[in-house]
C-alpha positions in Angstrom: 0.0 0.0 0.0 1.2 3.5 -0.9 1.2 6.4 1.5 -1.0 8.3 -0.9 -3.6 5.5 -0.6 -3.8 6.0 3.1 -4.8 9.6 2.7 -8.2 8.7 1.2 -9.2 6.1 3.8 -11.6 7.0 6.6 -10.2 6.5 10.1 -12.9 5.0 12.4 -12.7 4.6 16.1 -14.1 1.1 17.0 -14.9 2.3 20.5 -17.8 4.5 19.4 -17.9 4.2 15.6 -16.9 7.8 15.1 -15.2 8.9 12.0 -12.1 10.8 13.1 -10.6 12.3 10.0 -8.1 11.8 7.2 -4.5 10.7 7.5 -2.2 13.7 7.0 1.2 12.3 8.1 3.2 9.2 9.1 5.6 8.9 12.0 8.5 6.9 10.7 11.5 5.3 12.3 14.0 5.7 9.5 16.8 3.7 11.2 14.6 0.7 11.7 12.4 1.2 8.6 9.1 0.9 10.4 6.0 3.1 10.8 5.6 4.2 14.4 2.2 5.8 14.0 -0.2 8.0 11.9 -1.3 11.5 12.3 -4.9 12.4 11.4 -6.6 15.8 11.2 -9.8 15.7 13.2 -12.3 18.5 13.5 -13.6 19.4 17.0 -16.7 21.5 17.3 -16.1 24.2 19.7 -18.7 26.8 20.2 -16.6 29.9 19.9 -17.6 33.4 19.4 -18.2 32.9 15.7 -19.4 29.3 16.1 -16.6 27.8 14.0 -14.9 24.5 14.8 -11.1 24.2 15.1 -8.8 21.6 13.7 -6.6 19.4 15.8 -4.0 16.8 14.9 -4.4 13.4 16.5 -1.5 11.0 16.9 -2.4 7.3 16.6 0.4 4.8 17.5 0.8 1.9 15.1 -0.2 -0.6 17.7 -3.6 1.1 18.1 -4.4 0.3 14.4 -6.6 -2.8 14.3 -7.2 -3.2 10.6 -6.5 -1.3 7.4 -9.2 -2.2 4.9 -10.2 -1.1 1.4 -12.2 1.9 2.6 -11.3 2.4 6.2 -8.7 2.2 8.9 -10.1 0.8 12.2 -8.4 2.0 15.4 -8.7 1.4 19.1 -9.4 4.9 20.1 -8.6 4.6 23.8 -5.8 6.8 24.9 -5.4 8.8 21.7 -3.7 12.2 22.1 -4.3 15.5 20.4 -1.2 17.3 19.2 -0.8 21.1 19.2 1.8 22.5 16.7 
């Protein structure tokens, strides 16, 4: 599977069935040649002054990925962490 193919898959949390967002980056260990995790961009709906939502990045370790299918990536969503850049 190519990295570009990961970007079009829906990331689904199996805990609650929620769609989390698209894959935007990979965390790679170049010395070992392995994928350590994926980063997805998830929207959170905050009720700010103008009512707009804000975007957060969420890091998902590779061991939390249950299955990569044709249309979706299923993850175990417990203990996922938002990243602020």
